[in-house]
N, C-alpha and C positions, 0 to 999 in steps of 0.2 A: 620324472616327469619335465618337459620343458620350460627353459626360462620364459617369462615374459617377454615380449618384443620393448626394445629400449627406444627411445624416443629424444631425438636435440631440444634443445631448449628454441630452438626456430618455429619446431612442428607443435611444440607444447605452447608458443605464443599464435599460431595461427590458427592453432583450434580454438582457443580464448576467448581471438577477436571474433571470429565466426559465430560461438556462444553470444558475445555481447550482443553482434548485429543483430542476430536474430533475435534480440528481447528486444534491443532498441525498436524493430519495425512491431513487437507488441505494443508500446506506448503509442508510436506514430500512430498506430491503428485507432485505436483507443480515442486519441486525442483530435485527428484528423474528424472521426465521426460527429465528436464532441462539435465543433467548429459549425457544421455543414447542417448539424439538424433544423434548422428553420430550411434547407431545401429538401432535405428527407420526409421532412412533416409535409410540404407542399405537394411533394411528387405523390405523396400514399396517401393524402386528403386525411392526414389523422387531425381530429379536431383540438384534442386536449394534450399537453402537456403530461399530464402522468402516464399516457402509451409512450410516451418521447423515452419518459427515464426509466420505462420498463427493459429499453437497449443496452443499457448498462447492467441492469439486476441481473438478466438473464446471462451475461456475459459472466460477468462475477459469480454467481449462484454455481453453474455448470464448472468452471473454471476451479471452485473450490471444489466442489464437491469431487473434480475428478483428481485431487491431488492424493487423496491415498491411494485409489487406482493405480496412477502412475508408480507412486511411491511404492505397492506393493509388485508390480511388474518390474521395475527396475533394480530390486533384489535379486530376481529369477532371471530375467533374458538381457539380454543383450541392450545397452542403456542406449549407444548412439544410434539401433534401428527403431527403436522408441519415439526419440527424440524425431531424426528423418518421420516417419509416419504421421506421428503426430502434428509439423509444423508444414509436411504437403496436405493432411485434410484439412488443417485451418487456412492455407492460402487457395487450394481451390474451392471451400466454401465462403471464404470473401469473396471470391470472383464470382462465384455463382447468386451471392445474394445481389449483386446488381443486376442483375438480369431477370430478378421477380417481377412480376407485373404490378401496375398501380392498384389491384385489388386486394391484394396479397397480402394485407403487410403483416399479417402472422407468419408470412413463412420467411418475409426477410428478419422476423426475430429468430424463428428458430435458424436459419443461415449466421448470422449473427452471432446464436448459442455456441453453434458448433466451432466458428474461429476462434473460442476460448478454448478448444481441447488440445491446442499447436504451441499455445501460448502459456504453459504455467511453469517453468523457470523462468523467476526472477532474480535480478539485478539492484542494486540500490542506484549504482551509478547512472544505469540505463536511463530508470524514471524519470529524473528530470529533462535531460536530454532531447528524449523519444516524444514526453508530451509538450516540448518547447517547437521541437522542427515538425512534428503532428498538427498543431496548430496553421500552423505558416504552408508548411505545403498541402496539407489536404486542403486549403483556399485555393490556394495557387494555382493546384491543378482543374480545382473546378471552376475557374475563372480565363484561365489560358485554352482549356480544350475544351469548356462549353458545358460541363453537366458535373455531377457532384459524383457521378460514378466510375468518373477518368482516377480520381484519389486511391479509393478502393482498388483500383485493378491493375494501378500500378505498385502498389504494395502487396497484395496477392505475386503479383510477378516478382516483387523481389523477394519475395517467400518463397518460389519456389526456384530460385536464383540461389538462394541460402540452403535449399537441401542438397542442391547440387554441391556445394562447398562443403556440406558435412558431409557428404558419401565422400567425397575425394579428401577430405582433409583431416576430420574429425575421429579420433580414435576415441577405445573404450578404454578408459582409464584401471588401474590394476585396481581389483578390489579390497588388497587390503593396504592400498594407501587411502581410499575414499571412502569407507566403510560396505560391510556388508552384511548380509545375514548372520554372520559369524558375530557380528559385534553387538552384543547381548546385555540386556540388563547385570544379568549373573556376573560378568565378566569384571561391570564396572564396580560391583559389590566387593569383585575377591581382590582389588584392587583400591579400594576404599584402607584407613586403617582400621576402621572398626569393624567386622564382621557383622553383617546384617541379613537376619532371614529374609530370602526372597519372598516379598508380596507380592498378590494378585493387582490385575490391571485395575480391578473397581478399589480396592484401597491405595492404589495412588491416586485416584479421582477422588477421593474422599480427604486425602492430605493435602489437594490441592485444592479441595473446598475450605478446607480450616486453615489456608494461607492467606490472611486479609489482605496484603502488600500484594497478593499474585490475585487476587478478586480486585479491587478495587482500580489497580495499575492496569486491567485487560478492559474494565468497563470505562474508563476514562481514554483509554486507547483507541478502544472503540467509537467512542464517541468523537472522539479528533479525524479518525478515518472517515466516519460519517459526513462532518464538515468540511474535508479534504474534498473526497468525492462529489460531496455537492457545488461545493465553490468550482471546481475542476470541470462540471458538466454542463453548469448553467448558466455560469458569470458570462462566457462569451457571448449566448443568447441574451441575455437580458439586456449588454452592449448594444448588440444588434437591434434590439426594441425601442429602448431609450432614443437612443440617435437615428431609428425607423430607417436602417442602411442595412443591406444583406449583403454577406458576401464585402466586407471592406477589408483590404489587405491590412490596412493600419489596424485595424482591431487586432486582426489575427498576429501578426508581428509584434506588436507593443502587447499582446495580452503573454503571447508565446514565451518571449522574452523574460516578462516577470514572473514568471511560473516556470521557469528552467533556473533564472536568478536566484530565485527567492526560495528553491528548493533545496540549492547547491550551500548557498550563506546560510540556511537554516541550520541544516545536518552538519554541518563544520563549528557554526555558534553552540549549536547545542551539546556538540562531543565537547568543545574545548570547556564552555564554561562548567559544568557538569566533572572535568577533573582537576581543572581549577579551583572550583570550591572542595572537591573532597582532599586537595594536598593542599589545601591553602594558599595558595600562592598570589601574587600582584592583588590586586585589589578583594581578592578576598580571604586576606590573611587574617583578618579580624573574625571569620566564621568558618571555619575548616569543618564541615562535618563529613559523614560515611552518607548520611543523608542524601545526596547531592544530585541521583540520578532523578529521582521523585520532585524533587523543588526546581529542580532547570525547565523539567516539566511542564510542573506548574506555570512557571512564569510563563514561560512559550505560551501557553492557553491562556492567562492574564492579559498579557499584549495581542494577542491577536482576535482577542474577541472588539475588543470596541477600534479597532483598525480594521474589522468586518464589517460592521454595523456600518461605521463612516464609509467605507469605500463604497458601499453597495446605494449608500443616500447621497453620494457627492457624484455617480454616473451622469447622470442629467443634467448639473450643474457645469461639470469639467470631467472628462473622460480621464483627461492626463494626471490628475491631481487622484484620483480614484483608483488608478494604476498606483501611486507612491504609496495606499492604505493598502490597496489591495496585497503588496509586496511585503510591506510589514508583516502584514494578518500571515500569510502563507508562511512567509520567514518567522514566526512563531509557530506556528501546526505544524511544523517539519524539526524542532527542538527534539524530538522526540524520539525521531525515528531510529535511532543506533543507540541511544541510551533507554532505551524501554528493553531491548535484547540483553544490553548488560546488566539491567538490573534482573532479571529474569534470570542470568545467569546466578545472581548472587542469592536468591531466598529459594531455590529446588536444587534438590538433590542433583548429582550428574546424571543417575540413570532414571529421572523423571522429568528431567529438561524435554525430550523429546514429545513425550505427552505432552506438556505444558506449554510447548510453542506451538505444538501440532493446535490443540482448543485453544489457544488464544487467535491464532490464525485464523482456524473457524468460523468464531466470533464476531471479531473483526470486520471480515468480508461480510460477511451473510447479515449483519446488522449494521453495517459501516456503509462502503461506498455501494454496496448491492441494494440497501432498504433507502439512503439518504438519496441519490438520482428521481428514484422513483418515487418517495412521500413526498419531496420536494415542489414535484409537477404535478402529482395528485392534488394538493394541498394549494396551487395556483391554479387550477382548473375550476378548485369549489370558488374560489375566492373573485376569479375574472369577471368582470359584467358583461365583455362582449370581445370581439377578438383584431379591436384597435392595436395598435404596438403600444399606444398608452395605457391603456386596460392592461396588456401581459405583461408588461413590466412592471406595473403596479402590485399586479399580483405575485409576479414570482417575488418582490421588494417583502411584501409581506410577507410570504412560504419560508421567506431566509430567515425570518428570529425565528424557527426551530434549532437549525443547524446555528446560531451563534447562540442561543442558549442554552445548547448541549456543548460550544465550547466553552463558556464559564463555569456549567457544572462539572466537565472534565477537571478543569482546575483544581474544584474545591474536592473532587475525587482522587488528585496525586497528594492533593494535601495531606487528605487521610493517610495514603498510604506514606507518605514520606514518617508521618506520625511510626505506623508497625512494622517501619522496614529493618529497625535496628532489632528489634523482638525476631523476626523472620528468619532474618540472617545467624542470627545466635541458634533457633531451632537447626537452622541448614547446618551448621555447623558439628553441634551437639551429636545430628543424625550420621553426620559423617563419622565422626571420631578424632575431628582435628579441633574440637573447642580448647583444648589447653594451648591454643598457639594465640590467641585471645588474648591480648597485653593490655587493653584500654578499657578501665570501668565506663569511661564517659563513653563511648562510641558504642560497646557493647556488651550484654546483657552477661552476668558468668554464667555459669553452666547450671548452676545449681538452680538459679533463676529460671532459665529455658526449660530444664526437665518438669518445674514446677508447669510449666504454659503447656 
């Protein structure tokens, strides 16, 4: 059997940068659309915000439903060419969406949903940068070139360029290094200290249903995704309604900067605070606990709730002050981005983690950032008294009481997860067969008590 081709560090770096660039385009595309909602709404003659919320909903739903399909194909065929075809289809669909006739908004929705096919692989690092750039880029292109279509055209052109780069410089990683269909649950079990009989997939799902920390943290995380998706989709439009300004560059620049910096700061602070609390360092010496992940997630949600409400109320009074409040809110919302994944790793056994992550991703996207913008827009339609900018802003303001309430509910659910996490961590260790390594009765229940649970 021939040895697999070896690639230099430079080749690997170039491949990673190209993949990061493709995912950056994904976030730029989504944010550019959010910044141009009023222009698109006027172009197609759409009366309500509910239909505009569908733009985000169809994008997220289709991309979420396609994840298992691409995962299946990626285990059996060359992943490079799957990415090439997907990215090319997404770029061409994005370009085609700008040529849709004014009377065919449904076709525009369809084209935008196809764009999601090419944008399924996500990196945390591209999310804040892509969103910030997207708000600014989309508006600038519309302003300078005379139409909202230009921003989408240029993003599609960059997508085609990324396809060419992918064909030339990206290579398929060796299966043994990146995971393959040979990496099964059976192997995980064989490597565990305690031999466990192979269970069915339904048994794994039932085990997750009995994992209270997993259930409460998943619902809480879905609430956070609902809030975040709604904020990033509708707040730029709300600001334009409040100030009766369309396509103001300062709005795009400031809101883009607020979201970009807020998300980065939130991820770093959430991870740092959780680590410090778990290890009892610095200001957390007196309150060291293994419950740090859900506690910090709850704190972030509690911080975000009043600042989100205050930031929306202040838009009409002082946009600059509202940016500060929204910055704090976004920072708090992003506390759980990385530590929620760490939490999942500690409460689920290795051979069940893929299923746990897959279901959490599916639920959070379908009922979070897919449902959120649509529901907020639909409720704003029902509340709005007229099409005047003032009434449209008031309607969005009242509709945002739902995300604000869900933000508070997520904090409560994370607190419940903090109560149950020690028990579920002990159960996990018992099932793996390494419960004898537990040394602190204060932080973790004993094996006997875990077995009784």
